[in-house]
N, CA and C atoms as a LAMMPS dump frame, in Angstrom:
ITEM: TIMESTEP
0
ITEM: NUMBER OF ATOMS
405
ITEM: BOX BOUNDS ff ff ff
-5.0000000000000000e+02 5.0000000000000000e+02
-5.0000000000000000e+02 5.0000000000000000e+02
-5.0000000000000000e+02 5.0000000000000000e+02
ITEM: ATOMS id mol type element x y z
1 1 1 N 0.843 -1.171 0
2 1 2 C 0 0 0
3 1 3 C 0.89 1.236 0
4 2 1 N 0.575 2.181 -0.882
5 2 2 C 1.287 3.443 -0.936
6 2 3 C 0.469 4.489 -0.206
7 3 1 N 1.121 5.268 0.638
8 3 2 C 0.45 6.332 1.371
9 3 3 C 1.018 7.654 0.904
10 4 1 N 0.126 8.552 0.527
11 4 2 C 0.523 9.874 0.068
12 4 3 C -0.083 10.913 0.994
13 5 1 N 0.727 11.852 1.432
14 5 2 C 0.249 12.956 2.268
15 5 3 C 0.432 14.259 1.513
16 6 1 N -0.511 15.16 1.681
17 6 2 C -0.307 16.509 1.184
18 6 3 C -0.877 17.464 2.212
19 7 1 N -0.35 18.672 2.233
20 7 2 C -0.704 19.611 3.292
21 7 3 C -1.772 20.602 2.843
22 8 1 N -2.199 21.432 3.764
23 8 2 C -3.274 22.389 3.512
24 8 3 C -2.887 23.41 2.449
25 9 1 N -1.631 23.821 2.413
26 9 2 C -1.164 24.79 1.413
27 9 3 C -1.304 24.186 0.013
28 10 1 N -0.904 22.936 -0.125
29 10 2 C -1.049 22.247 -1.407
30 10 3 C -2.531 22.103 -1.769
31 11 1 N -3.343 21.731 -0.786
32 11 2 C -4.763 21.54 -1.023
33 11 3 C -5.417 22.83 -1.513
34 12 1 N -5.052 23.95 -0.909
35 12 2 C -5.59 25.247 -1.332
36 12 3 C -5.147 25.587 -2.747
37 13 1 N -3.885 25.287 -3.086
38 13 2 C -3.38 25.561 -4.431
39 13 3 C -4.07 24.668 -5.475
40 14 1 N -4.471 23.452 -5.09
41 14 2 C -5.165 22.541 -5.999
42 14 3 C -6.627 22.931 -6.214
43 15 1 N -7.212 23.613 -5.227
44 15 2 C -8.629 23.966 -5.281
45 15 3 C -8.934 24.776 -6.548
46 16 1 N -9.892 24.302 -7.303
47 16 2 C -10.345 25.017 -8.489
48 16 3 C -9.573 24.707 -9.76
49 17 1 N -8.476 23.965 -9.651
50 17 2 C -7.739 23.592 -10.861
51 17 3 C -8.526 22.534 -11.625
52 18 1 N -8.293 22.429 -12.933
53 18 2 C -8.96 21.359 -13.686
54 18 3 C -8.627 19.997 -13.086
55 19 1 N -9.563 19.058 -13.199
56 19 2 C -9.382 17.737 -12.585
57 19 3 C -8.108 17.073 -13.076
58 20 1 N -7.757 17.293 -14.346
59 20 2 C -6.553 16.652 -14.882
60 20 3 C -5.308 17.13 -14.14
61 21 1 N -5.256 18.397 -13.791
62 21 2 C -4.128 18.931 -13.028
63 21 3 C -4.083 18.381 -11.616
64 22 1 N -5.249 18.296 -10.976
65 22 2 C -5.304 17.757 -9.622
66 22 3 C -4.853 16.305 -9.592
67 23 1 N -5.338 15.509 -10.537
68 23 2 C -4.945 14.099 -10.586
69 23 3 C -3.474 13.935 -10.948
70 24 1 N -3.001 14.761 -11.851
71 24 2 C -1.595 14.699 -12.224
72 24 3 C -0.721 14.978 -11.011
73 25 1 N -1.118 15.957 -10.204
74 25 2 C -0.334 16.283 -9.013
75 25 3 C -0.405 15.169 -7.969
76 26 1 N -1.608 14.758 -7.613
77 26 2 C -1.772 13.798 -6.517
78 26 3 C -1.361 12.378 -6.894
79 27 1 N -1.739 11.941 -8.083
80 27 2 C -1.448 10.55 -8.455
81 27 3 C -0.178 10.411 -9.283
82 28 1 N 0.149 11.428 -10.066
83 28 2 C 1.317 11.333 -10.932
84 28 3 C 2.602 11.82 -10.301
85 29 1 N 2.51 12.898 -9.513
86 29 2 C 3.714 13.502 -8.944
87 29 3 C 3.869 13.226 -7.446
88 30 1 N 2.868 13.592 -6.673
89 30 2 C 2.994 13.527 -5.204
90 30 3 C 3.269 12.109 -4.713
91 31 1 N 2.641 11.119 -5.35
92 31 2 C 2.863 9.723 -4.941
93 31 3 C 4.289 9.274 -5.199
94 32 1 N 4.981 9.94 -6.115
95 32 2 C 6.338 9.547 -6.488
96 32 3 C 7.403 10.467 -5.911
97 33 1 N 6.999 11.405 -5.069
98 33 2 C 7.942 12.377 -4.527
99 33 3 C 8.87 11.75 -3.491
100 34 1 N 10.129 12.124 -3.529
101 34 2 C 11.097 11.77 -2.498
102 34 3 C 10.872 12.745 -1.343
103 35 1 N 10.411 12.238 -0.211
104 35 2 C 10.057 13.093 0.922
105 35 3 C 11.264 13.803 1.536
106 36 1 N 12.47 13.353 1.249
107 36 2 C 13.655 14.027 1.764
108 36 3 C 14.001 15.273 0.956
109 37 1 N 13.769 15.217 -0.367
110 37 2 C 14.224 16.289 -1.245
111 37 3 C 13.108 17.101 -1.887
112 38 1 N 11.902 16.549 -1.941
113 38 2 C 10.808 17.217 -2.647
114 38 3 C 10.877 17.021 -4.152
115 39 1 N 11.757 16.123 -4.592
116 39 2 C 11.954 15.888 -6.026
117 39 3 C 11.168 14.667 -6.512
118 40 1 N 10.796 14.724 -7.774
119 40 2 C 10.135 13.612 -8.45
120 40 3 C 10.929 13.304 -9.712
121 41 1 N 11.204 12.023 -9.95
122 41 2 C 11.866 11.614 -11.175
123 41 3 C 13.372 11.491 -11.081
124 42 1 N 13.905 11.481 -9.883
125 42 2 C 15.349 11.375 -9.715
126 42 3 C 15.737 9.946 -9.345
127 43 1 N 17.018 9.663 -9.451
128 43 2 C 17.518 8.341 -9.076
129 43 3 C 16.92 7.241 -9.923
130 44 1 N 16.54 6.162 -9.268
131 44 2 C 15.952 5.019 -9.977
132 44 3 C 14.484 5.221 -10.318
133 45 1 N 13.878 6.252 -9.774
134 45 2 C 12.443 6.493 -9.958
135 45 3 C 12.19 7.438 -11.129
136 46 1 N 12.606 7.028 -12.316
137 46 2 C 12.431 7.848 -13.507
138 46 3 C 10.953 8.012 -13.815
139 47 1 N 10.619 9.154 -14.402
140 47 2 C 9.231 9.435 -14.758
141 47 3 C 9.214 10.024 -16.17
142 48 1 N 8.186 9.655 -16.935
143 48 2 C 8.081 10.117 -18.32
144 48 3 C 6.634 10.516 -18.607
145 49 1 N 6.41 11.069 -19.795
146 49 2 C 5.045 11.403 -20.196
147 49 3 C 4.193 10.139 -20.245
148 50 1 N 4.798 9.015 -20.602
149 50 2 C 4.079 7.742 -20.642
150 50 3 C 3.586 7.356 -19.243
151 51 1 N 4.393 7.629 -18.225
152 51 2 C 3.981 7.365 -16.837
153 51 3 C 2.698 8.125 -16.535
154 52 1 N 2.672 9.416 -16.871
155 52 2 C 1.483 10.23 -16.617
156 52 3 C 0.291 9.726 -17.423
157 53 1 N 0.541 9.35 -18.657
158 53 2 C -0.523 8.836 -19.519
159 53 3 C -1.174 7.611 -18.875
160 54 1 N -0.365 6.713 -18.354
161 54 2 C -0.885 5.491 -17.722
162 54 3 C -1.608 5.788 -16.419
163 55 1 N -1.093 6.706 -15.624
164 55 2 C -1.688 7.03 -14.327
165 55 3 C -3.062 7.682 -14.489
166 56 1 N -3.226 8.521 -15.495
167 56 2 C -4.485 9.235 -15.679
168 56 3 C -5.456 8.535 -16.628
169 57 1 N -5.109 7.349 -17.107
170 57 2 C -5.978 6.583 -18.004
171 57 3 C -7.216 6.096 -17.245
172 58 1 N -8.359 6.215 -17.897
173 58 2 C -9.612 5.721 -17.329
174 58 3 C -10.067 4.539 -18.176
175 59 1 N -10.21 3.371 -17.547
176 59 2 C -10.671 2.173 -18.244
177 59 3 C -12.162 2.281 -18.566
178 60 1 N -12.578 1.502 -19.533
179 60 2 C -13.997 1.435 -19.882
180 60 3 C -14.771 0.761 -18.752
181 61 1 N -15.841 1.387 -18.348
182 61 2 C -16.778 0.825 -17.371
183 61 3 C -18.18 1.072 -17.913
184 62 1 N -19.145 0.393 -17.359
185 62 2 C -20.524 0.6 -17.807
186 62 3 C -20.882 2.078 -17.677
187 63 1 N -21.239 2.673 -18.786
188 63 2 C -21.625 4.085 -18.799
189 63 3 C -20.458 5.052 -18.902
190 64 1 N -19.229 4.541 -18.927
191 64 2 C -18.048 5.405 -19.011
192 64 3 C -17.153 4.894 -20.131
193 65 1 N -16.834 5.769 -21.056
194 65 2 C -15.94 5.393 -22.143
195 65 3 C -14.497 5.407 -21.668
196 66 1 N -13.685 4.574 -22.278
197 66 2 C -12.249 4.578 -21.995
198 66 3 C -11.703 5.942 -22.405
199 67 1 N -10.87 6.528 -21.552
200 67 2 C -10.355 7.863 -21.8
201 67 3 C -8.877 7.926 -21.469
202 68 1 N -8.131 8.564 -22.33
203 68 2 C -6.72 8.826 -22.076
204 68 3 C -6.419 10.256 -22.481
205 69 1 N -5.587 10.917 -21.713
206 69 2 C -5.187 12.276 -22.067
207 69 3 C -4.065 12.227 -23.094
208 70 1 N -4.106 13.15 -24.026
209 70 2 C -3.023 13.253 -25.001
210 70 3 C -1.827 13.927 -24.328
211 71 1 N -0.695 13.872 -24.985
212 71 2 C 0.504 14.53 -24.449
213 71 3 C 0.267 16.036 -24.307
214 72 1 N -0.452 16.64 -25.263
215 72 2 C -0.758 18.071 -25.167
216 72 3 C -1.653 18.37 -23.966
217 73 1 N -2.626 17.51 -23.697
218 73 2 C -3.489 17.705 -22.532
219 73 3 C -2.695 17.553 -21.236
220 74 1 N -1.771 16.602 -21.21
221 74 2 C -0.915 16.429 -20.035
222 74 3 C -0.029 17.658 -19.836
223 75 1 N 0.503 18.191 -20.914
224 75 2 C 1.344 19.395 -20.827
225 75 3 C 0.535 20.581 -20.289
226 76 1 N -0.712 20.719 -20.744
227 76 2 C -1.566 21.809 -20.246
228 76 3 C -1.836 21.639 -18.759
229 77 1 N -2.096 20.403 -18.33
230 77 2 C -2.332 20.135 -16.904
231 77 3 C -1.092 20.505 -16.095
232 78 1 N 0.086 20.163 -16.612
233 78 2 C 1.332 20.505 -15.934
234 78 3 C 1.518 22.019 -15.873
235 79 1 N 1.154 22.717 -16.933
236 79 2 C 1.267 24.192 -16.935
237 79 3 C 0.399 24.807 -15.841
238 80 1 N -0.789 24.229 -15.617
239 80 2 C -1.654 24.712 -14.529
240 80 3 C -0.952 24.549 -13.183
241 81 1 N -0.286 23.415 -13.006
242 81 2 C 0.411 23.15 -11.746
243 81 3 C 1.594 24.096 -11.561
244 82 1 N 2.302 24.38 -12.621
245 82 2 C 3.432 25.319 -12.558
246 82 3 C 2.898 26.719 -12.248
247 83 1 N 1.851 27.121 -12.948
248 83 2 C 1.258 28.45 -12.756
249 83 3 C 0.752 28.655 -11.324
250 84 1 N 0.246 27.584 -10.717
251 84 2 C -0.285 27.678 -9.349
252 84 3 C 0.807 27.59 -8.286
253 85 1 N 2.053 27.333 -8.702
254 85 2 C 3.171 27.274 -7.758
255 85 3 C 3.384 25.907 -7.128
256 86 1 N 2.66 24.894 -7.58
257 86 2 C 2.788 23.552 -7.01
258 86 3 C 3.994 22.787 -7.549
259 87 1 N 4.43 23.104 -8.762
260 87 2 C 5.463 22.328 -9.436
261 87 3 C 6.472 23.252 -10.103
262 88 1 N 7.732 22.862 -10.018
263 88 2 C 8.791 23.482 -10.798
264 88 3 C 9.39 22.391 -11.677
265 89 1 N 9.43 22.633 -12.986
266 89 2 C 9.999 21.665 -13.921
267 89 3 C 11.512 21.846 -13.885
268 90 1 N 12.227 20.765 -13.645
269 90 2 C 13.69 20.82 -13.556
270 90 3 C 14.368 20.335 -14.825
271 91 1 N 13.749 19.395 -15.561
272 91 2 C 14.32 18.926 -16.825
273 91 3 C 13.204 18.569 -17.78
274 92 1 N 13.516 18.602 -19.044
275 92 2 C 12.612 18.127 -20.096
276 92 3 C 13.354 17.045 -20.862
277 93 1 N 12.652 16.314 -21.672
278 93 2 C 13.276 15.262 -22.446
279 93 3 C 12.548 13.96 -22.214
280 94 1 N 13.256 12.868 -22.418
281 94 2 C 12.629 11.562 -22.255
282 94 3 C 12.203 11.326 -20.808
283 95 1 N 13.093 11.636 -19.873
284 95 2 C 12.757 11.5 -18.455
285 95 3 C 12.639 12.888 -17.851
286 96 1 N 11.651 13.037 -17.016
287 96 2 C 11.325 14.34 -16.437
288 96 3 C 11.714 14.379 -14.972
289 97 1 N 12.044 15.568 -14.494
290 97 2 C 12.302 15.785 -13.074
291 97 3 C 11.556 17.036 -12.64
292 98 1 N 10.972 16.948 -11.447
293 98 2 C 10.178 18.042 -10.922
294 98 3 C 10.529 18.283 -9.466
295 99 1 N 10.345 19.527 -9.029
296 99 2 C 10.467 19.89 -7.627
297 99 3 C 9.091 20.363 -7.184
298 100 1 N 8.645 19.899 -6.007
299 100 2 C 7.336 20.273 -5.469
300 100 3 C 7.561 21.222 -4.294
301 101 1 N 7.609 22.544 -4.548
302 101 2 C 8.009 23.506 -3.526
303 101 3 C 7.051 23.652 -2.342
304 102 1 N 5.777 23.349 -2.519
305 102 2 C 4.814 23.498 -1.422
306 102 3 C 4.699 22.252 -0.557
307 103 1 N 5.282 21.153 -1.019
308 103 2 C 5.18 19.889 -0.292
309 103 3 C 6.111 19.869 0.91
310 104 1 N 5.661 19.208 1.972
311 104 2 C 6.515 18.985 3.133
312 104 3 C 7.639 18.052 2.719
313 105 1 N 8.858 18.37 3.141
314 105 2 C 10.002 17.56 2.751
315 105 3 C 10.616 16.847 3.943
316 106 1 N 9.797 16.441 4.868
317 106 2 C 10.254 15.722 6.047
318 106 3 C 9.759 14.285 5.942
319 107 1 N 10.657 13.332 5.879
320 107 2 C 10.241 11.936 5.717
321 107 3 C 9.399 11.449 6.892
322 108 1 N 9.449 12.138 8.027
323 108 2 C 8.646 11.711 9.167
324 108 3 C 7.155 11.91 8.892
325 109 1 N 6.788 12.826 7.999
326 109 2 C 5.382 13.032 7.652
327 109 3 C 4.821 11.769 7.024
328 110 1 N 5.571 11.161 6.114
329 110 2 C 5.124 9.937 5.47
330 110 3 C 5.044 8.8 6.479
331 111 1 N 6 8.731 7.404
332 111 2 C 5.986 7.675 8.409
333 111 3 C 4.789 7.827 9.337
334 112 1 N 4.458 9.06 9.746
335 112 2 C 3.307 9.291 10.607
336 112 3 C 2.021 8.89 9.897
337 113 1 N 1.925 9.19 8.617
338 113 2 C 0.732 8.83 7.86
339 113 3 C 0.576 7.321 7.801
340 114 1 N 1.672 6.616 7.697
341 114 2 C 1.608 5.163 7.636
342 114 3 C 1.124 4.576 8.955
343 115 1 N 1.444 5.239 10.055
344 115 2 C 1.041 4.728 11.359
345 115 3 C -0.446 4.915 11.624
346 116 1 N -0.982 6.08 11.269
347 116 2 C -2.382 6.372 11.572
348 116 3 C -3.044 7.081 10.393
349 117 1 N -3.276 6.399 9.273
350 117 2 C -3.789 7.064 8.08
351 117 3 C -5.233 7.549 8.188
352 118 1 N -5.993 7.097 9.161
353 118 2 C -7.38 7.507 9.264
354 118 3 C -7.555 8.805 10.036
355 119 1 N -6.48 9.35 10.582
356 119 2 C -6.56 10.599 11.333
357 119 3 C -6.039 11.745 10.489
358 120 1 N -6.646 12.92 10.631
359 120 2 C -6.096 14.128 10.036
360 120 3 C -5.231 14.761 11.111
361 121 1 N -3.97 14.985 10.791
362 121 2 C -3.019 15.491 11.765
363 121 3 C -2.538 16.88 11.397
364 122 1 N -1.996 17.567 12.365
365 122 2 C -1.303 18.813 12.085
366 122 3 C 0.148 18.63 12.471
367 123 1 N 1.026 19.35 11.763
368 123 2 C 2.443 19.306 12.094
369 123 3 C 2.711 20.35 13.158
370 124 1 N 3.984 20.639 13.405
371 124 2 C 4.323 21.63 14.415
372 124 3 C 3.744 22.999 14.081
373 125 1 N 3.534 23.275 12.795
374 125 2 C 2.851 24.508 12.404
375 125 3 C 1.362 24.18 12.314
376 126 1 N 0.534 24.69 13.23
377 126 2 C -0.847 24.275 13.316
378 126 3 C -1.675 24.533 12.061
379 127 1 N -1.232 25.411 11.165
380 127 2 C -2.018 25.713 9.988
381 127 3 C -1.851 24.675 8.89
382 128 1 N -0.938 23.724 9.067
383 128 2 C -0.685 22.728 8.014
384 128 3 C -1.36 21.415 8.341
385 129 1 N -2.57 21.224 7.837
386 129 2 C -3.26 19.952 7.98
387 129 3 C -2.769 19.037 6.883
388 130 1 N -2.571 17.775 7.202
389 130 2 C -2.126 16.814 6.209
390 130 3 C -3.308 15.977 5.753
391 131 1 N -3.473 15.885 4.447
392 131 2 C -4.484 15.044 3.853
393 131 3 C -3.804 13.761 3.421
394 132 1 N -4.466 12.647 3.618
395 132 2 C -3.848 11.352 3.351
396 132 3 C -4.66 10.611 2.298
397 133 1 N -3.97 10.046 1.331
398 133 2 C -4.564 9.218 0.303
399 133 3 C -3.882 7.87 0.338
400 134 1 N -4.65 6.804 0.571
401 134 2 C -4.077 5.461 0.574
402 134 3 C -4.487 4.776 -0.709
403 135 1 N -3.493 4.273 -1.435
404 135 2 C -3.762 3.605 -2.705
405 135 3 C -3.154 2.24 -2.676
């Protein structure tokens, strides 16, 4: 089970963004972030446009058509995230690297979420509520 935490500042920045941007951030980037550095796509955890395409793919279900975002749609979603201050693009090319400046970069946040994922917690700064997504 993967546990992803995001804070109130991130949640506020995500509010009102197109769904594709929100999903790209939470499922495509935040789940893959190194909690020590705030980076995504470094080391052995390479990330590409294909990764995002697969993460945001919607399978066919009764009443729902199969849907995939094009590379241009993914790029637009990423631009929304950059514009909102959630993401800084560090490299382009086959493999991508991103920095998530609003994300908490303390690995203890992820460990605390793993211990009690059903609770909403605050860190030492009371204004930062952590939201938890278990996948």
